Each structure stands twice: as C-alpha cells, then as structure tokens.
C-alpha positions as CSV (number, residue, x, y, z in Angstrom):
1,M,-3.6,-21.0,3.8
2,R,-5.1,-20.6,7.3
3,T,-2.5,-20.5,10.2
4,E,-4.6,-19.2,13.1
5,N,-5.1,-21.5,16.0
6,V,-3.3,-24.4,14.2
7,S,-0.5,-26.9,15.4
8,L,1.9,-27.9,12.6
9,P,4.4,-31.0,13.3
10,Y,7.2,-28.4,12.8
11,P,8.3,-25.2,14.1
12,V,7.1,-21.9,12.5
13,L,8.2,-18.5,13.3
14,G,5.1,-16.6,13.8
15,I,2.9,-19.4,15.2
16,S,2.5,-19.4,18.8
17,D,5.9,-19.6,20.6
18,D,7.6,-22.2,18.3
19,I,10.5,-19.7,17.7
20,T,11.7,-16.7,19.8
21,P,11.9,-14.0,19.7
22,S,8.6,-13.9,18.1
23,L,7.6,-11.5,15.0
24,E,5.8,-9.2,17.3
25,E,8.9,-9.1,19.7
26,T,11.2,-8.0,16.6
27,G,8.7,-5.7,15.1
28,C,8.1,-7.9,12.0
29,A,4.6,-9.3,12.3
30,N,2.8,-7.0,9.9
31,P,3.8,-6.9,6.2
32,D,4.3,-3.6,4.6
33,I,2.2,-3.6,1.4
34,T,1.3,-0.7,-0.6
35,V,-0.9,-0.7,-3.6
36,E,-0.8,2.0,-6.3
37,E,-2.8,2.5,-9.5
38,V,-0.6,2.3,-12.6
39,G,-2.8,2.6,-15.8
40,D,-5.0,-0.4,-16.2
41,S,-3.3,-2.2,-13.3
42,F,-2.3,-2.1,-9.7
43,C,1.4,-2.2,-8.7
44,I,1.7,-3.9,-5.2
45,S,4.9,-3.4,-3.4
46,V,5.8,-5.8,-0.6
47,L,8.2,-5.6,2.3
48,L,8.6,-8.3,4.8
49,K,10.9,-7.6,7.7
50,L,12.8,-10.5,9.1
51,Y,15.7,-10.5,11.7
52,D,15.9,-14.2,12.5
53,S,19.7,-14.9,11.2
54,D,19.2,-18.8,10.8
55,I,16.1,-18.4,8.5
56,L,17.9,-15.5,6.6
57,N,20.8,-17.8,6.1
58,Y,18.3,-20.4,4.5
59,I,16.9,-17.8,2.3
60,H,20.6,-16.7,1.4
61,N,21.5,-20.4,0.6
62,E,18.5,-20.8,-1.5
63,Y,16.8,-23.2,0.7
64,A,13.8,-20.8,1.2
65,E,12.2,-17.6,-0.1
66,F,9.7,-15.0,0.7
67,S,6.2,-15.5,-0.4
68,V,3.0,-13.6,-0.8
69,E,-0.4,-15.2,-1.7
70,V,-2.9,-12.7,-3.1
71,S,-6.6,-13.3,-3.2
72,C,-9.8,-11.5,-4.3
73,H,-12.9,-13.4,-3.1
74,S,-15.2,-11.4,-5.5
75,T,-13.5,-12.5,-8.6
76,M,-12.0,-15.9,-7.4
77,L,-8.4,-14.7,-8.3
78,R,-5.7,-16.4,-6.3
79,I,-2.0,-15.9,-7.1
80,C,1.2,-16.5,-5.4
81,K,4.4,-14.3,-6.0
82,S,7.7,-15.2,-4.4
83,S,11.4,-13.7,-4.0
84,S,14.6,-14.2,-2.6
85,S,14.5,-10.6,-1.5
86,P,12.3,-9.2,1.3
87,E,11.3,-6.4,-0.9
88,F,9.7,-7.0,-4.2
89,S,6.8,-5.9,-6.4
90,F,4.3,-7.1,-8.9
91,T,1.4,-5.9,-10.9
92,I,-2.3,-7.2,-11.5
93,E,-4.8,-6.0,-13.9
94,K,-7.7,-4.0,-12.5
95,K,-10.2,-6.0,-14.4
96,L,-9.4,-9.0,-12.5
97,L,-10.1,-7.6,-9.1
98,N,-13.2,-6.1,-7.1
99,G,-13.8,-5.2,-3.5
100,K,-10.6,-6.0,-1.6
101,L,-7.4,-7.8,-1.9
102,D,-6.2,-10.2,0.9
103,F,-2.6,-10.9,1.5
104,E,-0.9,-13.6,3.4
105,C,2.8,-13.7,3.7
106,F,5.1,-16.3,4.4
107,V,8.8,-17.7,4.1
108,I,8.4,-21.1,2.4
109,A,11.0,-23.9,1.9
110,K,12.0,-23.9,-1.8
111,K,13.5,-27.5,-1.2
112,D,13.8,-29.9,1.3
113,I,15.7,-28.7,4.5
114,L,17.2,-32.0,6.4
115,D,17.9,-31.4,10.0
116,Y,16.6,-27.8,10.4
117,K,18.3,-25.8,13.0
118,N,17.3,-22.5,14.7
119,E,18.8,-21.0,17.8
120,G,15.3,-19.7,18.9
121,L,13.4,-23.1,18.9
122,N,11.1,-23.8,21.7
123,P,12.8,-26.2,24.2
124,D,9.8,-28.6,23.3
125,Y,11.8,-29.4,20.2
126,E,15.1,-30.3,21.9
127,G,16.5,-33.7,21.0
128,H,14.0,-33.9,17.9
129,T,15.4,-34.1,14.3
130,I,13.4,-31.5,12.1
131,N,13.1,-32.1,8.4
132,L,11.3,-29.7,6.3
133,H,9.8,-30.6,2.9
134,K,9.5,-28.1,-0.2
135,G,6.5,-25.9,0.5
136,D,6.7,-26.0,4.2
137,L,6.4,-22.7,6.1
138,L,9.4,-21.2,8.2
139,V,7.9,-17.8,8.8
140,A,4.1,-16.9,8.8
141,Y,3.3,-13.1,8.9
142,N,-0.1,-11.6,10.1
143,K,-2.9,-11.5,7.3
144,C,-3.8,-8.1,5.8
145,S,-6.3,-6.6,3.4
146,Y,-6.3,-3.9,1.2
147,P,-9.7,-2.3,-0.1
148,L,-10.2,-1.4,-3.6
149,N,-13.7,0.4,-3.5
150,L,-12.5,3.5,-1.5
151,D,-11.6,7.0,-2.4
152,L,-8.2,7.1,-0.5
153,R,-8.1,10.8,-1.1
154,N,-11.1,11.2,1.1
155,I,-10.8,8.4,3.5
156,R,-10.5,10.6,6.8
157,N,-13.8,12.4,5.8
158,M,-16.3,10.5,8.0
159,K,-19.1,11.1,5.7
160,S,-17.2,8.9,3.1
161,F,-18.2,5.9,4.9
162,M,-21.3,7.2,7.2
163,T,-24.5,8.8,6.1
164,V,-27.7,10.1,7.9
165,Q,-31.0,8.9,6.3
166,R,-34.7,9.2,7.4
167,N,-36.0,6.1,9.1
168,S,-38.9,4.8,7.1
169,R,-40.6,3.3,10.1
170,D,-43.2,5.5,11.5
171,N,-43.2,3.9,14.9
172,E,-39.6,4.2,15.5
173,H,-38.7,7.2,17.8
174,S,-35.0,6.4,18.5
175,V,-31.9,6.7,16.5
176,T,-31.0,3.2,14.9
177,Y,-28.2,1.8,12.6
178,D,-27.9,-0.1,9.5
179,L,-24.6,-1.9,8.9
180,D,-25.7,-4.0,6.0
181,S,-25.4,-1.4,3.5
182,P,-22.1,-0.1,1.8
183,K,-22.0,2.8,4.2
184,I,-22.8,3.0,7.8
185,L,-26.5,4.2,7.7
186,I,-27.7,6.4,10.8
187,L,-31.4,6.3,10.6
188,L,-33.3,9.1,12.3
189,P,-36.9,9.3,13.1
190,S,-38.9,11.9,11.0
191,D,-39.0,14.5,13.6
192,M,-35.4,14.2,14.5
193,M,-34.4,14.2,10.6
194,D,-36.5,17.3,10.2
195,E,-34.3,19.0,12.9
196,Y,-31.1,17.5,11.5
197,N,-31.9,19.1,8.0
198,K,-32.2,22.8,9.5
199,K,-28.8,23.9,8.5
200,S,-27.7,27.5,9.2
201,T,-27.1,30.1,6.6
202,N,-24.5,31.5,9.0
203,S,-21.1,29.8,8.2
204,E,-19.9,30.0,11.8
205,E,-23.2,28.6,13.3
206,E,-23.1,25.8,10.7
207,K,-19.4,24.9,11.6
208,K,-20.3,24.7,15.3
209,R,-23.3,22.6,14.3
210,K,-21.2,20.2,12.4
211,T,-18.6,19.8,15.1
212,I,-21.3,19.0,17.6
213,L,-22.8,16.4,15.5
214,K,-19.3,14.8,14.9
215,A,-18.8,14.3,18.7
216,S,-22.3,13.0,19.2
217,L,-24.3,11.6,16.4
218,Y,-21.3,10.4,14.2
219,L,-19.1,9.5,17.2
220,Q,-21.7,7.0,18.6
221,A,-22.5,5.4,15.1
222,L,-18.7,4.7,14.8
223,T,-18.4,3.2,18.1
224,Y,-21.4,1.0,17.3
225,A,-19.8,0.1,13.8
226,L,-16.5,-0.8,15.7
227,L,-18.2,-3.1,18.2
228,K,-19.8,-5.0,15.2
229,Y,-16.7,-4.9,13.1
230,H,-15.8,-8.4,13.4
231,D,-19.4,-9.6,12.6
232,Y,-18.9,-8.0,9.1
233,K,-15.2,-8.3,8.4
234,D,-15.2,-11.8,7.2
235,D,-18.5,-11.6,5.3
236,N,-17.1,-12.2,1.8
237,D,-20.6,-12.5,0.4
238,K,-21.0,-8.8,0.7
239,Q,-18.2,-6.2,0.2
240,H,-19.3,-3.5,2.8
241,M,-17.5,-0.4,2.1
242,W,-17.6,0.9,5.6
243,V,-15.7,-2.4,6.9
244,N,-12.8,-1.6,4.2
245,A,-12.8,2.0,5.4
246,L,-12.3,1.0,9.0
247,T,-9.8,-1.7,8.2
248,Y,-7.7,0.6,6.1
249,R,-7.8,3.3,8.8
250,M,-6.7,0.7,11.5
251,N,-3.8,-0.1,9.5
252,E,-2.5,3.6,9.1
253,P,0.8,4.2,10.7
254,D,-0.4,6.6,13.4
255,I,-2.9,4.2,14.9
256,K,-1.8,0.7,13.5
257,E,0.0,-0.3,16.8
258,F,-3.0,0.7,18.9
259,C,-5.4,-1.4,16.6
260,S,-3.4,-4.5,16.5
261,D,-5.3,-6.4,19.2
262,I,-8.6,-5.2,17.8
263,I,-7.7,-6.3,14.4
264,K,-6.7,-9.9,15.6
265,N,-9.7,-10.4,17.9
266,V,-12.1,-12.7,15.8
267,S,-14.5,-13.2,18.5
268,N,-18.1,-12.1,17.9
269,D,-18.9,-12.1,21.7
270,P,-19.5,-8.4,22.7
271,D,-18.5,-9.3,26.0
272,S,-15.0,-9.9,24.9
273,Q,-14.6,-6.6,23.6
274,N,-12.5,-4.1,25.2
275,M,-15.1,-1.2,25.1
276,D,-12.4,1.4,26.3
277,D,-10.2,0.6,23.5
278,L,-13.0,0.7,20.9
279,F,-14.2,4.2,22.5
280,K,-10.6,5.6,22.4
281,L,-10.2,4.3,18.8
282,A,-13.5,6.0,17.5
283,H,-12.1,9.2,19.0
284,M,-8.8,8.8,17.4
285,M,-10.5,8.3,14.0
286,L,-12.6,11.3,14.3
287,N,-9.6,13.4,15.5
288,Q,-10.8,13.8,19.1
289,P,-14.2,15.3,18.4
290,Y,-14.8,16.2,22.0
291,M,-12.1,18.8,21.9
292,G,-13.6,20.5,18.8
293,M,-16.9,20.5,20.3
294,L,-15.7,21.9,23.8
295,K,-14.0,24.7,21.7
296,Q,-17.1,25.5,19.9
297,I,-19.5,25.7,23.0
298,S,-17.1,27.5,25.4
299,T,-17.9,31.1,26.0
300,S,-16.0,33.7,24.0
301,E,-15.0,35.3,27.4
302,N,-13.6,31.9,28.4
303,I,-15.4,32.4,31.9
304,V,-16.0,29.2,33.9
305,G,-18.8,29.6,36.5
306,Q,-19.5,27.7,39.7
307,I,-20.9,24.2,38.7
308,L,-22.1,23.2,42.1
309,T,-23.7,25.4,44.8
310,E,-24.4,24.4,48.3
311,E,-27.8,25.1,49.9
C-alpha cells in the first residue's frame, strides 16, 4: 500500500500534518522489527509504538488494530498480519523468501468508525464529520526492509559488500566502480592492481597498509555507492547485496537517527543529495577511518614539524 505523496479523504497519523503531534515528533515513526532464524523459518517480531490516546482507545475498544504487510518481491509473497497488541510475532518458512523482506505497518479500522474524533486533527478538518470504513488507515508508519542475503555476523566488515578487482579494459587508467554487481566492485587498472597485490610479509606493515586503504580506496568507493544508493534501492529486478548491506547498516541503532533523511530521500538527482551528510555517513560506517590512518602514519616520536616556512 503506497502512502508516499498521497492525499486521502480522511486524516491519517503519519501522513503530512493530518494529525499532530506527528509520529516523528513522538519517536514512533519507525517500526521496531527483528528477524531471527528458527529452524526452517524466520521468526519476525514487531513492535509498533504509538502515543496517540484517541487512536489507542479505538484499538482498545476493538474498532482498530495494528497491522503489518510483509512482501518479498523475488518470490511474489505478500501476507498481512494483525494484532490488538503493539507487540506481536509470527513465522514465515524460509523456502518462501529470497533477497529481502519489505514491511509496511499501519493501524487499520477493524470496522466502520462513525464520526471519528482525534484531539490532534489539523484545523482544516474542523466542522467536518469524518466517517471511516473497515480497512481505512488510522496510522501509517515508515516503510522498512530487512535483507535475507547477508551474513549479519560479518556485516561491519567492508569486504563483505566491497571487493577490488582488476579492470579488464586496457585503455582505462583511473579507478572506476561497478554497482551493478552483488558487491561494490572497485576496478583498478592493471598497474594499480599490481601495486595493490603487493602485500607485506611484516604484520605491522600490512596492518598499516590496510588502514590506509580503508581511509582512501574503500572510503571513496563507499561514498560513491551512497551517492547512487537511491538509484539502486528500489530496483526489484536485481537484489544487490551491497544495497541490502547499506540499508541494514543505516537502520542500526547507533546511526539510524542520522540516516533517517537519507533513507527517505527518493530523489535520483545528485544535486539534491547532501554531500556533507553522505561523506559523514561513509566515515561512520567505516568507523572514522581517517583517525586510524593518521595514527598509522604519525611518527613514533610524535614530533610535529613546521609545515609552512617563510622565505
């Protein structure tokens, strides 16, 4: 059910400013959903926060209920689960799923609600009688997705979704990127690839080398992928593992709040992207790689010389 950029003939908490305070203002906009493997199935646990007392009363009096629509584009699965409680769980067999799960969460009318009342109604509705019918929305939460093709134990390792390869084009002399593959491909010209493959046998030198690569080659590739993220995010014909990895990371508690605007930005126009935010996010995802690089290249004596001299 698409709720973005729509105008419904009745007020819905979570769409525009129909009802205030908004879900964002009360910290309820994003569903809390976890997916765990249990044998041959996935156990899906849902928590939908809500602090609107009028809507909670409709739920308590069995006029409305919490609902989640689960879909998997790859297998054409689509199911709907509902509950009178904001916290509930259910299972889906693994064989019915592939790629990722998409979640759309709502509060929906269980039966007709005549003369709907809510203290937070936009003044535009003043003087109007609002009648809701069975199936109408009372609340629309933000959409979210969950990847199924990731090794979540290794999700913070950049090499789990990025890899370096030799560019097969002999006439290419610059670093390029390929985002049409499951992983982000960093394509190096042959001479650069030869240098990249020169790994040190000294463990300390190799650690220094990896730290510098993380703050240069991998950081630039990740920033480029974040810039193109929305071009690939909704490409349901291809399940890009790197997209699922970035989506999962952007929904992690430690950076979720910072990423909320980035996730919601559906524009493919690079000029509309906040490059400062994308660059900061790339640093956050790689655990501030510049700090690691600076520590590696600093002198052991910790001596800082004069940078500029006057002639």
